[in-house]
Structure formats: structure tokens, C-alpha cells
DSSP file (Angstrom, degrees, kcal/mol; ACC not computed):
  #  RESIDUE AA STRUCTURE BP1 BP2  ACC     N-H-->O    O-->H-N    N-H-->O    O-->H-N    TCO  KAPPA ALPHA  PHI   PSI    X-CA   Y-CA   Z-CA
    1    1 A M              0   0    0      0, 0.0     2,-0.2     0, 0.0     3,-0.1   0.000 360.0 360.0 360.0 133.8  -71.0    6.1   55.9
    2    2 A V    >   -     0   0    0      1,-0.1     3,-2.3     4,-0.1     0, 0.0  -0.476 360.0 -89.6 -75.7 145.6  -69.8    8.9   58.2
    3    3 A S  T 3  S+     0   0    0      1,-0.3    -1,-0.1    -2,-0.2     3,-0.1  -0.308 115.0  22.9 -56.7 132.8  -70.9    8.9   61.8
    4    4 A G  T 3  S+     0   0    0      1,-0.3    -1,-0.3    -3,-0.1     2,-0.2   0.233  94.3 121.3  94.1 -13.8  -74.2   10.7   62.1
    5    5 A E    <   -     0   0    0     -3,-2.3    -1,-0.3     1,-0.0     3,-0.0  -0.592  56.4-135.4 -83.9 146.1  -75.2   10.4   58.5
    6    6 A R        -     0   0    0     -2,-0.2    -4,-0.1    -3,-0.1     5,-0.1  -0.695  30.2 -95.6 -95.4 151.3  -78.4    8.6   57.5
    7    7 A P    >   -     0   0    0      0, 0.0     3,-2.4     0, 0.0     4,-0.5  -0.332  38.3-112.7 -60.0 148.9  -78.7    6.0   54.8
    8    8 A L  G >  S+     0   0    0      1,-0.3     3,-1.1     2,-0.2    -2,-0.0   0.803 115.7  63.1 -57.4 -31.0  -79.8    7.6   51.5
    9    9 A N  G 3  S+     0   0    0      1,-0.2    -1,-0.3     3,-0.0    -3,-0.0   0.634 105.6  47.4 -71.8  -9.1  -83.1    5.7   51.6
   10   10 A E  G <  S+     0   0    0     -3,-2.4     2,-0.4     2,-0.1    -1,-0.2   0.456  89.8 102.0-104.8  -4.1  -84.0    7.7   54.8
   11   11 A V    <   -     0   0    0     -3,-1.1     2,-0.5    -4,-0.5    -3,-0.0  -0.661  63.9-143.6 -84.8 132.1  -83.0   11.1   53.5
   12   12 A N        -     0   0    0     -2,-0.4    40,-3.4     2,-0.0     2,-0.4  -0.845  15.8-156.7 -94.1 126.1  -85.8   13.4   52.4
   13   13 A F  E     -A   51   0A   0     -2,-0.5     2,-0.3    38,-0.2    28,-0.0  -0.842   3.6-157.1-105.2 141.0  -84.9   15.5   49.4
   14   14 A L  E     -A   50   0A   0     36,-3.0    36,-2.8    -2,-0.4     2,-0.1  -0.856  16.2-121.3-113.8 149.4  -86.6   18.8   48.6
   15   15 A T  E  >  -A   49   0A   0     -2,-0.3     4,-2.4    34,-0.2     5,-0.2  -0.363  34.2-104.9 -76.8 167.2  -86.9   20.6   45.3
   16   16 A V  H  > S+     0   0    0     32,-0.5     4,-2.6     1,-0.2     5,-0.2   0.895 123.6  52.7 -60.2 -40.1  -85.6   24.1   44.8
   17   17 A A  H  > S+     0   0    0      1,-0.2     4,-2.0     2,-0.2    -1,-0.2   0.896 109.2  48.7 -64.0 -39.6  -89.1   25.5   45.0
   18   18 A E  H  > S+     0   0    0      2,-0.2     4,-2.3     1,-0.2    -2,-0.2   0.902 111.4  49.3 -67.3 -40.2  -89.8   23.6   48.3
   19   19 A V  H  X S+     0   0    0     -4,-2.4     4,-2.6     1,-0.2     5,-0.2   0.926 110.1  51.7 -62.5 -44.2  -86.5   24.9   49.8
   20   20 A A  H  X>S+     0   0    0     -4,-2.6     5,-2.0     1,-0.2     4,-1.2   0.886 110.1  49.2 -60.0 -39.5  -87.5   28.5   48.7
   21   21 A A  H  <5S+     0   0    0     -4,-2.0    -1,-0.2     2,-0.2    -2,-0.2   0.910 111.7  48.1 -67.4 -42.2  -90.9   28.1   50.4
   22   22 A V  H  <5S+     0   0    0     -4,-2.3    -2,-0.2     1,-0.2    -1,-0.2   0.913 120.1  38.0 -63.1 -42.8  -89.3   26.8   53.6
   23   23 A M  H  <5S-     0   0    0     -4,-2.6    -1,-0.2    -5,-0.2    -2,-0.2   0.587 105.0-129.3 -85.2 -10.8  -86.8   29.6   53.7
   24   24 A R  T  <5 +     0   0    0     -4,-1.2     2,-0.3     1,-0.2    -3,-0.2   0.930  69.1 115.3  57.4  48.6  -89.2   32.3   52.4
   25   25 A V  S   <S-     0   0    0     -5,-2.0    -1,-0.2    -6,-0.1    -2,-0.1  -0.788  71.9 -83.2-131.4 176.4  -86.8   33.4   49.7
   26   26 A S     >  -     0   0    0     -2,-0.3     4,-1.4     1,-0.1     3,-0.3  -0.401  34.6-115.4 -79.9 161.4  -86.9   33.2   45.9
   27   27 A K  H  > S+     0   0    0      1,-0.2     4,-2.6     2,-0.2     5,-0.2   0.859 116.8  60.6 -62.0 -34.7  -85.9   30.2   43.9
   28   28 A M  H  > S+     0   0    0      1,-0.2     4,-2.4     2,-0.2    -1,-0.2   0.874 100.6  54.0 -61.9 -36.8  -83.0   32.2   42.5
   29   29 A T  H  > S+     0   0    0     -3,-0.3     4,-2.1     2,-0.2    -1,-0.2   0.915 109.1  48.1 -62.8 -42.5  -81.6   32.7   46.0
   30   30 A V  H  X S+     0   0    0     -4,-1.4     4,-2.4     2,-0.2    -2,-0.2   0.922 110.0  52.0 -64.8 -43.7  -81.6   28.9   46.5
   31   31 A Y  H  X S+     0   0    0     -4,-2.6     4,-2.9     1,-0.2     5,-0.2   0.904 109.1  51.0 -58.8 -40.7  -79.9   28.4   43.1
   32   32 A R  H  X S+     0   0    0     -4,-2.4     4,-2.1     1,-0.2     6,-0.3   0.912 109.8  49.5 -62.9 -42.3  -77.2   30.9   44.2
   33   33 A L  H  X>S+     0   0    0     -4,-2.1     6,-1.7     2,-0.2     5,-1.2   0.898 114.1  45.9 -63.3 -40.5  -76.7   29.0   47.5
   34   34 A V  H ><5S+     0   0    0     -4,-2.4     3,-0.8     4,-0.2    -2,-0.2   0.942 114.2  46.7 -67.5 -48.0  -76.4   25.7   45.6
   35   35 A H  H 3<5S+     0   0    0     -4,-2.9    -2,-0.2     1,-0.2    -1,-0.2   0.814 111.6  51.5 -67.1 -30.0  -74.0   27.0   42.9
   36   36 A S  H 3<5S-     0   0    0     -4,-2.1    -1,-0.2    -5,-0.2    -2,-0.2   0.620 113.0-118.6 -80.8 -11.8  -71.8   28.7   45.5
   37   37 A G  T <<5S+     0   0    0     -3,-0.8    -3,-0.2    -4,-0.6    -2,-0.1   0.475  83.1 118.2  88.8   1.7  -71.5   25.5   47.5
   38   38 A E  S   <S+     0   0    0     -5,-1.2    -4,-0.2    -6,-0.3    -5,-0.1   0.773  79.6  37.6 -71.8 -25.3  -73.1   27.0   50.6
   39   39 A M  S    S-     0   0    0     -6,-1.7    -2,-0.3    -9,-0.1    -1,-0.2  -0.984  89.0-129.5-128.7 121.0  -76.0   24.5   50.4
   40   40 A P        +     0   0    0      0, 0.0     2,-0.3     0, 0.0    14,-0.1  -0.368  36.7 161.9 -69.3 147.4  -75.3   20.9   49.3
   41   41 A A        -     0   0    0      9,-0.2     2,-0.4    -7,-0.1     9,-0.2  -0.980  31.1-131.9-156.0 160.2  -77.5   19.5   46.6
   42   42 A I  E     -B   49   0A   0      7,-2.8     7,-2.5    -2,-0.3     2,-0.5  -0.895  24.3-124.0-114.8 152.5  -77.5   16.6   44.1
   43   43 A R  E     -B   48   0A   0     -2,-0.4     2,-0.5     5,-0.2     5,-0.2  -0.832  21.8-174.5 -98.2 129.8  -78.3   17.0   40.5
   44   44 A V  E >   -B   47   0A   0      3,-3.2     3,-2.1    -2,-0.5     2,-0.4  -0.925  67.5 -53.0-122.7 102.6  -81.1   14.9   39.0
   45   45 A G  T 3  S-     0   0    0     -2,-0.5    -2,-0.0     1,-0.3     0, 0.0  -0.549 121.5 -22.2  65.7-120.9  -81.2   15.4   35.3
   46   46 A R  T 3  S+     0   0    0     -2,-0.4    -1,-0.3    -3,-0.1     2,-0.2   0.356 128.1  73.2-101.7   4.7  -81.4   19.2   34.9
   47   47 A S  E <  S- B   0  44A   0     -3,-2.1    -3,-3.2   -32,-0.0     2,-0.3  -0.698  72.1-125.4-116.7 169.6  -82.8   19.9   38.3
   48   48 A F  E     - B   0  43A   0     -5,-0.2   -32,-0.5    -2,-0.2     2,-0.4  -0.832  10.6-159.7-113.5 150.6  -81.4   19.9   41.9
   49   49 A R  E     -AB  15  42A   0     -7,-2.5    -7,-2.8    -2,-0.3   -34,-0.2  -0.999   9.9-155.9-128.2 134.3  -82.6   18.2   45.0
   50   50 A V  E     -A   14   0A   0    -36,-2.8   -36,-3.0    -2,-0.4    -9,-0.2  -0.922  23.6-115.4-112.8 129.0  -81.5   19.4   48.4
   51   51 A P  E >>  -A   13   0A   0      0, 0.0     4,-1.2     0, 0.0     3,-0.9  -0.424  23.3-131.6 -60.9 133.6  -81.4   17.2   51.5
   52   52 A E  H 3> S+     0   0    0    -40,-3.4     4,-1.8     1,-0.3     3,-0.5   0.875 106.8  56.3 -56.1 -39.8  -84.0   18.5   54.0
   53   53 A Q  H 3> S+     0   0    0    -41,-0.3     4,-2.8     1,-0.2    -1,-0.3   0.837  99.9  60.0 -63.4 -31.9  -81.4   18.3   56.8
   54   54 A A  H <> S+     0   0    0     -3,-0.9     4,-2.4     2,-0.2    -1,-0.2   0.861 103.8  50.8 -63.8 -35.6  -79.1   20.6   54.8
   55   55 A V  H  X S+     0   0    0     -4,-1.2     4,-2.4    -3,-0.5    -2,-0.2   0.937 112.2  45.8 -66.2 -46.7  -81.8   23.3   54.8
   56   56 A H  H  X S+     0   0    0     -4,-1.8     4,-2.5     1,-0.2    -2,-0.2   0.903 113.7  49.6 -63.3 -40.9  -82.2   23.0   58.6
   57   57 A D  H  X S+     0   0    0     -4,-2.8     4,-2.8     2,-0.2     5,-0.2   0.919 110.6  50.1 -63.8 -43.7  -78.4   23.1   59.1
   58   58 A Y  H  X S+     0   0    0     -4,-2.4     4,-1.6     1,-0.2    -2,-0.2   0.933 113.0  45.7 -61.0 -46.5  -78.0   26.1   56.9
   59   59 A L  H  X S+     0   0    0     -4,-2.4     4,-0.7     2,-0.2    -1,-0.2   0.906 114.0  48.8 -64.8 -41.1  -80.7   28.0   58.7
   60   60 A R  H >< S+     0   0    0     -4,-2.5     3,-0.8     1,-0.2    -2,-0.2   0.928 114.1  45.4 -63.5 -45.1  -79.4   27.0   62.1
   61   61 A D  H 3< S+     0   0    0     -4,-2.8    -1,-0.2     1,-0.2    -2,-0.2   0.732 113.0  51.3 -72.1 -21.8  -75.8   28.0   61.2
   62   62 A S  H 3< S+     0   0    0     -4,-1.6    -1,-0.2    -5,-0.2    -2,-0.2   0.517  80.9 119.0 -91.5  -6.5  -77.0   31.3   59.6
   63   63 A Y    <<  -     0   0    0     -3,-0.8     2,-0.4    -4,-0.7    -3,-0.0  -0.387  41.4-176.2 -65.6 131.8  -79.0   32.4   62.7
   64   64 A V        -     0   0    0     -2,-0.1     2,-0.3     0, 0.0    -2,-0.0  -0.981  21.3-130.4-129.5 143.8  -77.8   35.7   64.2
   65   65 A E        -     0   0    0     -2,-0.4     2,-0.3     2,-0.0     0, 0.0  -0.707  21.1-149.3 -88.2 142.6  -79.0   37.5   67.3
   66   66 A T              0   0    0     -2,-0.3     0, 0.0     1,-0.1     0, 0.0  -0.834 360.0 360.0-111.7 153.6  -79.7   41.2   67.0
   67   67 A A              0   0    0     -2,-0.3    -1,-0.1     0, 0.0    -2,-0.0   0.472 360.0 360.0 -80.6 360.0  -79.4   43.7   69.8
């Protein structure tokens, strides 16, 4: 386990719909982020699950200040 990582049993996973609701974007936008590799996800059957921390990290890293 890499330093700073939590054990898998402590990781909260979100569905694509839940991620879309948190980010206030469409599910298609989340799928694009996952398929492009910008947002990590695991595949469970035919669906994806995104670690909750990955959503927070993406939003934090994407934040820009406007003038």
C-alpha cells in the first residue's frame, strides 16, 4: 500500500450517477472523464465505481480562480 492510501475496505465508491450529482454535470461527462483517464475508476461488471476521494481530488485540482 502506498503511503497515504486507505485500505479498500475503508474506501467509499460512488456510482457514475452519484458522481454526476456531486459535480453537477451529466453522466456522459463523468463517463468521458473515466474513459480519458482523468478520473480513476474501477469496473464492476458493466458499470463503473469511482472512489469518493478521486472526485474530491479532481475538483480540487481543477479549481481555477477568475479575475
